[in-house]
One Martini backbone bead per residue (centre of mass of N, CA, C, O) as a GRO file, in nm:
protein
  117
    1UNK     BB    1  15.867  10.100   4.939
    2UNK     BB    2  15.828   9.810   5.085
    3UNK     BB    3  15.653   9.517   5.039
    4UNK     BB    4  15.450   9.311   5.217
    5UNK     BB    5  15.404   8.965   5.201
    6UNK     BB    6  15.209   8.723   5.218
    7UNK     BB    7  15.206   8.382   5.210
    8UNK     BB    8  14.941   8.393   5.022
    9UNK     BB    9  15.062   8.645   4.820
   10UNK     BB   10  15.277   8.534   4.664
   11UNK     BB   11  15.312   8.684   4.348
   12UNK     BB   12  15.032   8.880   4.377
   13UNK     BB   13  15.061   9.155   4.551
   14UNK     BB   14  14.984   9.100   4.847
   15UNK     BB   15  14.935   9.249   5.129
   16UNK     BB   16  15.026   9.238   5.436
   17UNK     BB   17  14.946   9.312   5.762
   18UNK     BB   18  15.176   9.514   5.816
   19UNK     BB   19  15.101   9.720   5.593
   20UNK     BB   20  14.795   9.755   5.659
   21UNK     BB   21  14.868   9.842   5.979
   22UNK     BB   22  15.138  10.034   5.964
   23UNK     BB   23  15.394   9.902   5.946
   24UNK     BB   24  15.720   9.899   5.944
   25UNK     BB   25  15.972   9.875   5.765
   26UNK     BB   26  16.287   9.766   5.781
   27UNK     BB   27  16.409  10.038   5.696
   28UNK     BB   28  16.248  10.218   5.897
   29UNK     BB   29  16.352  10.072   6.161
   30UNK     BB   30  16.674  10.167   6.100
   31UNK     BB   31  16.621  10.453   6.126
   32UNK     BB   32  16.708  10.716   6.261
   33UNK     BB   33  16.617  10.887   6.570
   34UNK     BB   34  16.478  11.194   6.667
   35UNK     BB   35  16.492  11.352   6.985
   36UNK     BB   36  16.418  11.513   7.253
   37UNK     BB   37  16.520  11.609   7.555
   38UNK     BB   38  16.270  11.509   7.709
   39UNK     BB   39  16.272  11.224   7.589
   40UNK     BB   40  16.555  11.152   7.679
   41UNK     BB   41  16.510  11.187   7.985
   42UNK     BB   42  16.293  10.967   8.009
   43UNK     BB   43  16.468  10.732   7.909
   44UNK     BB   44  16.702  10.762   8.107
   45UNK     BB   45  16.521  10.704   8.367
   46UNK     BB   46  16.494  10.400   8.273
   47UNK     BB   47  16.784  10.291   8.212
   48UNK     BB   48  16.954  10.324   8.468
   49UNK     BB   49  16.804  10.119   8.660
   50UNK     BB   50  16.856   9.868   8.478
   51UNK     BB   51  17.177   9.859   8.543
   52UNK     BB   52  17.177   9.744   8.842
   53UNK     BB   53  17.162   9.426   8.721
   54UNK     BB   54  17.440   9.353   8.578
   55UNK     BB   55  17.556   9.143   8.793
   56UNK     BB   56  17.371   8.898   8.709
   57UNK     BB   57  17.548   8.783   8.492
   58UNK     BB   58  17.769   8.673   8.675
   59UNK     BB   59  17.587   8.493   8.849
   60UNK     BB   60  17.505   8.306   8.617
   61UNK     BB   61  17.786   8.207   8.550
   62UNK     BB   62  17.854   8.094   8.831
   63UNK     BB   63  17.587   7.894   8.802
   64UNK     BB   64  17.584   7.796   8.493
   65UNK     BB   65  17.372   8.006   8.339
   66UNK     BB   66  17.430   8.069   8.022
   67UNK     BB   67  17.167   8.144   7.879
   68UNK     BB   68  17.089   8.374   8.073
   69UNK     BB   69  17.351   8.535   8.046
   70UNK     BB   70  17.325   8.589   7.744
   71UNK     BB   71  17.056   8.735   7.748
   72UNK     BB   72  17.135   8.957   7.947
   73UNK     BB   73  17.382   9.063   7.794
   74UNK     BB   74  17.225   9.162   7.546
   75UNK     BB   75  17.041   9.360   7.694
   76UNK     BB   76  17.269   9.536   7.813
   77UNK     BB   77  17.399   9.611   7.547
   78UNK     BB   78  17.154   9.775   7.450
   79UNK     BB   79  17.150   9.977   7.681
   80UNK     BB   80  17.439  10.088   7.626
   81UNK     BB   81  17.385  10.186   7.340
   82UNK     BB   82  17.166  10.383   7.417
   83UNK     BB   83  17.347  10.550   7.611
   84UNK     BB   84  17.534  10.654   7.392
   85UNK     BB   85  17.310  10.829   7.260
   86UNK     BB   86  17.205  10.986   7.520
   87UNK     BB   87  17.411  10.982   7.733
   88UNK     BB   88  17.570  10.963   8.049
   89UNK     BB   89  17.456  11.205   8.147
   90UNK     BB   90  17.193  11.350   8.307
   91UNK     BB   91  17.275  11.590   8.125
   92UNK     BB   92  17.223  11.810   7.841
   93UNK     BB   93  17.290  12.060   7.575
   94UNK     BB   94  17.098  11.949   7.384
   95UNK     BB   95  16.785  11.943   7.201
   96UNK     BB   96  16.889  11.672   7.061
   97UNK     BB   97  16.865  11.316   6.971
   98UNK     BB   98  17.023  11.039   6.815
   99UNK     BB   99  16.905  10.721   6.734
  100UNK     BB  100  17.087  10.465   6.580
  101UNK     BB  101  16.889  10.203   6.623
  102UNK     BB  102  16.604  10.295   6.604
  103UNK     BB  103  16.274  10.211   6.619
  104UNK     BB  104  16.279   9.910   6.672
  105UNK     BB  105  16.449   9.924   6.932
  106UNK     BB  106  16.260  10.112   7.093
  107UNK     BB  107  16.014   9.930   7.091
  108UNK     BB  108  16.147   9.692   7.233
  109UNK     BB  109  16.224   9.844   7.490
  110UNK     BB  110  15.942   9.940   7.575
  111UNK     BB  111  15.831   9.655   7.615
  112UNK     BB  112  16.030   9.569   7.831
  113UNK     BB  113  15.962   9.791   8.036
  114UNK     BB  114  15.662   9.720   8.065
  115UNK     BB  115  15.710   9.425   8.168
  116UNK     BB  116  15.889   9.519   8.423
  117UNK     BB  117  15.674   9.753   8.543
   0.00000   0.00000   0.00000
C-alpha cells in the first residue's frame, strides 16, 4: 500500500491525514467494486431519474453556455458509464455487479446525489 505523505512530512516518512484517517489510496480507489443485486437496484433507482435532465446539455449549448454544458456533459457521461456497469434494464439476472469505475467514482456519485436530493 502506498503511503500518503503530508506536505510537511515529505522525505521524513510522516503519514498525511488521508492515511491516518483511513482514506483509500489512489490504487484502492480505482479497484473495481462488486456490489449485490439489492445494492445495484438501489443505485439504479437513483441514476435513472438523473438522466431525465440530459436534454439540458443541449439547452446550455443553444444558449452558448459552453462551460456549463461541458460540466453537465461530463456528469452525464459518468452516469451513463455507471449505467453500463449496472445494466440498462430495470432488473437483472445476476446476483452481483462489478462497478469498473471503482470506489472513488461511486463515492463522488453518492456525494453528488446527496447534494441534489
